[in-house]
C-alpha positions as a Markdown table, in Angstrom:
| # | Residue | x | y | z |
|---|---|---|---|---|
| 1 | Unk | -13.4 | -9.3 | -5.6 |
| 2 | Unk | -16.1 | -8.7 | -3.1 |
| 3 | Unk | -15.4 | -5.6 | -1.0 |
| 4 | Unk | -17.1 | -6.5 | 2.3 |
| 5 | Unk | -16.2 | -7.0 | 5.9 |
| 6 | Unk | -17.7 | -8.4 | 9.1 |
| 7 | Unk | -16.7 | -7.0 | 12.5 |
| 8 | Unk | -17.7 | -8.1 | 15.9 |
| 9 | Unk | -17.0 | -6.3 | 19.1 |
| 10 | Unk | -18.0 | -7.5 | 22.6 |
| 11 | Unk | -17.1 | -5.7 | 25.8 |
| 12 | Unk | -18.7 | -5.2 | 29.2 |
| 13 | Unk | -20.4 | -2.2 | 27.7 |
| 14 | Unk | -21.5 | -3.2 | 24.2 |
| 15 | Unk | -22.0 | -6.1 | 21.9 |
| 16 | Unk | -22.0 | -5.3 | 18.2 |
| 17 | Unk | -22.1 | -7.4 | 15.0 |
| 18 | Unk | -21.7 | -5.4 | 11.8 |
| 19 | Unk | -21.4 | -6.3 | 8.2 |
| 20 | Unk | -20.6 | -3.8 | 5.4 |
| 21 | Unk | -20.5 | -4.2 | 1.7 |
| 22 | Unk | -19.1 | -1.3 | -0.2 |
| 23 | Unk | -20.6 | -2.1 | -3.6 |
| 24 | Unk | -24.2 | -2.4 | -2.6 |
| 25 | Unk | -27.5 | -0.5 | -3.0 |
| 26 | Unk | -28.1 | 0.8 | 0.5 |
| 27 | Unk | -29.9 | -2.2 | 1.9 |
| 28 | Unk | -29.5 | -4.2 | 5.1 |
| 29 | Unk | -31.0 | -4.3 | 8.6 |
| 30 | Unk | -30.2 | -2.0 | 11.5 |
| 31 | Unk | -30.9 | -2.8 | 15.1 |
| 32 | Unk | -29.3 | -0.6 | 17.8 |
| 33 | Unk | -30.6 | 0.6 | 21.2 |
| 34 | Unk | -30.0 | 4.2 | 20.2 |
| 35 | Unk | -32.9 | 5.2 | 17.9 |
| 36 | Unk | -31.3 | 8.4 | 16.6 |
| 37 | Unk | -28.1 | 6.6 | 15.6 |
| 38 | Unk | -30.2 | 3.9 | 13.9 |
| 39 | Unk | -31.8 | 6.7 | 11.9 |
| 40 | Unk | -28.4 | 8.3 | 11.0 |
| 41 | Unk | -26.8 | 5.0 | 10.0 |
| 42 | Unk | -29.9 | 4.4 | 7.8 |
| 43 | Unk | -29.3 | 7.8 | 6.1 |
| 44 | Unk | -25.6 | 7.0 | 5.8 |
| 45 | Unk | -26.0 | 3.6 | 4.1 |
| 46 | Unk | -28.9 | 4.8 | 1.8 |
| 47 | Unk | -27.0 | 7.8 | 0.4 |
| 48 | Unk | -23.6 | 6.0 | 0.4 |
| 49 | Unk | -25.2 | 3.0 | -1.4 |
| 50 | Unk | -23.5 | 0.7 | 1.2 |
| 51 | Unk | -25.2 | -2.5 | 2.3 |
| 52 | Unk | -25.0 | -2.3 | 6.1 |
| 53 | Unk | -26.3 | -4.7 | 8.7 |
| 54 | Unk | -25.9 | -3.9 | 12.3 |
| 55 | Unk | -27.0 | -5.8 | 15.4 |
| 56 | Unk | -26.0 | -3.8 | 18.5 |
| 57 | Unk | -26.7 | -3.8 | 22.2 |
| 58 | Unk | -25.2 | -1.5 | 24.8 |
| 59 | Unk | -25.5 | 0.0 | 28.3 |
| 60 | Unk | -27.9 | 2.7 | 27.4 |
| 61 | Unk | -29.1 | 2.7 | 31.0 |
| 62 | Unk | -25.9 | 4.8 | 31.6 |
| 63 | Unk | -26.1 | 6.8 | 28.4 |
| 64 | Unk | -25.7 | 6.4 | 24.6 |
| 65 | Unk | -21.9 | 7.2 | 24.7 |
| 66 | Unk | -20.4 | 3.7 | 24.7 |
| 67 | Unk | -22.8 | 2.3 | 22.0 |
| 68 | Unk | -22.3 | 5.3 | 19.7 |
| 69 | Unk | -18.6 | 5.2 | 20.1 |
| 70 | Unk | -18.3 | 1.5 | 19.5 |
| 71 | Unk | -20.6 | 1.8 | 16.4 |
| 72 | Unk | -18.0 | 4.2 | 15.0 |
| 73 | Unk | -15.2 | 1.8 | 15.9 |
| 74 | Unk | -16.9 | -1.1 | 14.2 |
| 75 | Unk | -17.9 | 0.8 | 11.1 |
| 76 | Unk | -14.5 | 2.2 | 10.7 |
| 77 | Unk | -12.8 | -1.2 | 11.0 |
| 78 | Unk | -15.2 | -2.7 | 8.6 |
| 79 | Unk | -14.7 | 0.1 | 6.1 |
| 80 | Unk | -10.9 | -0.2 | 6.3 |
| 81 | Unk | -11.0 | -4.0 | 5.9 |
| 82 | Unk | -13.5 | -3.8 | 3.0 |
| 83 | Unk | -11.3 | -1.4 | 1.1 |
| 84 | Unk | -8.5 | -4.0 | 0.9 |
| 85 | Unk | -5.4 | -2.8 | -0.9 |
| 86 | Unk | -7.2 | 0.3 | -2.2 |
| 87 | Unk | -6.1 | -0.5 | -5.7 |
| 88 | Unk | -7.8 | 1.8 | -8.2 |
| 89 | Unk | -10.0 | 3.7 | -5.7 |
| 90 | Unk | -10.7 | 7.4 | -6.3 |
| 91 | Unk | -9.3 | 8.0 | -2.7 |
| 92 | Unk | -10.9 | 11.5 | -2.3 |
| 93 | Unk | -14.5 | 12.3 | -1.8 |
| 94 | Unk | -16.5 | 15.5 | -1.4 |
| 95 | Unk | -20.2 | 16.0 | -0.9 |
| 96 | Unk | -22.5 | 18.9 | -0.1 |
| 97 | Unk | -25.9 | 17.9 | 1.2 |
| 98 | Unk | -28.7 | 20.3 | 2.1 |
| 99 | Unk | -31.6 | 19.4 | 4.4 |
| 100 | Unk | -34.2 | 22.1 | 4.7 |
| 101 | Unk | -32.4 | 24.9 | 6.6 |
| 102 | Unk | -29.1 | 23.1 | 6.9 |
| 103 | Unk | -26.1 | 22.7 | 4.6 |
| 104 | Unk | -23.3 | 20.2 | 5.4 |
| 105 | Unk | -20.2 | 19.3 | 3.6 |
| 106 | Unk | -18.0 | 16.3 | 4.1 |
| 107 | Unk | -14.6 | 15.8 | 2.5 |
| 108 | Unk | -12.6 | 12.6 | 2.9 |
| 109 | Unk | -9.2 | 11.2 | 2.0 |
| 110 | Unk | -8.7 | 7.5 | 2.4 |
| 111 | Unk | -5.1 | 8.2 | 3.2 |
| 112 | Unk | -4.2 | 5.9 | 6.0 |
| 113 | Unk | -3.7 | 9.0 | 8.1 |
| 114 | Unk | -6.5 | 9.4 | 10.6 |
| 115 | Unk | -7.6 | 13.0 | 11.3 |
| 116 | Unk | -10.8 | 14.8 | 12.0 |
| 117 | Unk | -11.7 | 18.4 | 11.5 |
| 118 | Unk | -15.2 | 19.4 | 12.5 |
| 119 | Unk | -16.2 | 23.0 | 11.8 |
| 120 | Unk | -19.7 | 23.8 | 13.0 |
| 121 | Unk | -22.0 | 23.7 | 16.0 |
| 122 | Unk | -25.3 | 22.3 | 17.0 |
| 123 | Unk | -28.0 | 24.7 | 18.3 |
| 124 | Unk | -29.3 | 22.1 | 20.8 |
| 125 | Unk | -27.4 | 19.8 | 23.1 |
| 126 | Unk | -29.9 | 17.0 | 22.6 |
| 127 | Unk | -32.0 | 15.6 | 19.8 |
| 128 | Unk | -34.7 | 13.7 | 21.8 |
| 129 | Unk | -32.6 | 11.8 | 24.3 |
| 130 | Unk | -29.5 | 11.8 | 22.1 |
| 131 | Unk | -26.5 | 13.9 | 23.2 |
| 132 | Unk | -25.3 | 15.8 | 20.1 |
| 133 | Unk | -21.7 | 15.8 | 21.3 |
| 134 | Unk | -21.7 | 12.1 | 20.5 |
| 135 | Unk | -21.7 | 13.0 | 16.8 |
| 136 | Unk | -18.1 | 14.1 | 17.0 |
| 137 | Unk | -17.3 | 11.0 | 19.1 |
| 138 | Unk | -18.7 | 8.7 | 16.4 |
| 139 | Unk | -16.9 | 10.6 | 13.6 |
| 140 | Unk | -13.6 | 10.6 | 15.4 |
| 141 | Unk | -13.7 | 6.8 | 16.1 |
| 142 | Unk | -14.9 | 6.1 | 12.5 |
| 143 | Unk | -12.0 | 8.1 | 11.0 |
| 144 | Unk | -9.5 | 6.6 | 13.4 |
| 145 | Unk | -10.4 | 3.0 | 12.6 |
| 146 | Unk | -11.0 | 3.6 | 8.9 |
| 147 | Unk | -7.6 | 5.3 | 8.8 |
| 148 | Unk | -9.0 | 8.3 | 6.9 |
| 149 | Unk | -8.8 | 12.0 | 6.9 |
| 150 | Unk | -12.3 | 13.4 | 7.6 |
| 151 | Unk | -13.4 | 17.0 | 7.3 |
| 152 | Unk | -16.9 | 18.1 | 8.3 |
| 153 | Unk | -18.1 | 21.6 | 7.6 |
| 154 | Unk | -21.6 | 22.7 | 8.7 |
| 155 | Unk | -22.1 | 25.8 | 6.6 |
| 156 | Unk | -25.3 | 26.8 | 8.3 |
| 157 | Unk | -28.5 | 25.5 | 9.9 |
| 158 | Unk | -30.9 | 26.1 | 12.7 |
| 159 | Unk | -32.5 | 22.7 | 13.3 |
| 160 | Unk | -30.1 | 20.4 | 15.0 |
| 161 | Unk | -31.7 | 17.2 | 13.7 |
| 162 | Unk | -31.5 | 18.6 | 10.1 |
| 163 | Unk | -27.8 | 19.5 | 10.6 |
| 164 | Unk | -26.8 | 16.1 | 11.9 |
| 165 | Unk | -28.8 | 14.3 | 9.2 |
| 166 | Unk | -27.2 | 16.4 | 6.5 |
| 167 | Unk | -23.8 | 15.5 | 7.9 |
| 168 | Unk | -24.5 | 11.7 | 7.8 |
| 169 | Unk | -25.9 | 11.9 | 4.3 |
| 170 | Unk | -22.9 | 13.8 | 3.1 |
| 171 | Unk | -20.6 | 11.4 | 4.9 |
| 172 | Unk | -22.2 | 8.5 | 3.0 |
| 173 | Unk | -21.9 | 10.3 | -0.4 |
| 174 | Unk | -18.3 | 11.4 | 0.2 |
| 175 | Unk | -17.2 | 7.9 | 1.2 |
| 176 | Unk | -19.1 | 6.4 | -1.7 |
| 177 | Unk | -17.1 | 8.6 | -4.1 |
| 178 | Unk | -13.8 | 8.0 | -2.4 |
| 179 | Unk | -14.2 | 4.3 | -2.3 |
| 180 | Unk | -15.4 | 3.9 | -5.9 |
| 181 | Unk | -13.0 | 2.0 | -8.2 |
| 182 | Unk | -12.1 | 4.2 | -11.2 |
| 183 | Unk | -10.9 | 2.1 | -14.1 |
| 184 | Unk | -8.8 | 5.1 | -15.2 |
| 185 | Unk | -6.7 | 4.8 | -12.0 |
| 186 | Unk | -3.9 | 2.3 | -12.3 |
| 187 | Unk | -2.5 | 1.0 | -9.1 |
| 188 | Unk | -2.6 | 2.8 | -5.8 |
| 189 | Unk | -3.5 | 6.5 | -6.0 |
| 190 | Unk | -0.5 | 7.8 | -4.1 |
| 191 | Unk | 3.0 | 9.1 | -5.0 |
| 192 | Unk | 4.2 | 6.9 | -2.1 |
| 193 | Unk | 2.9 | 3.8 | -3.8 |
| 194 | Unk | 0.8 | 2.7 | -0.9 |
| 195 | Unk | -2.1 | 4.0 | 1.3 |
């Protein structure tokens, strides 16, 4: 069974077409009008080994908010759809990723109970033209639509770019672990019998 999904979202603010394949090698093409998010999605897919293709347009003449938020929505929906019935998945994932001065940790539970905890801060409010507060917006929408429990802990760091990139790399690795099918797991990994 191919664990992939295609999501399209078209509003007055954004137009996004996104395809995700969970069992990939980190390939695909990314086109967004928010260069920093393109860079972060590239890190996410490479270190999560997800094939991800994104073609996005948005009202960046206002700011990057709508496009970044809707990228989170689309990626979350695709991730949830690609997981299917979650039969045999590991369910939990945990990853520490250093990047120079920064150390980030991401812990996930593909529980069907959306929640985000973000412990950390960014020294700068912007990386280039990108508002760093949008990282939380993206993560919240991703967790909501993927129906997952997401904990992000920035242990330390002084360079804002490095901190955010470490978060996205750790997110990819944690989700790769959680979504992996473990042949030793029989059925749905939950005492409830469903996720």
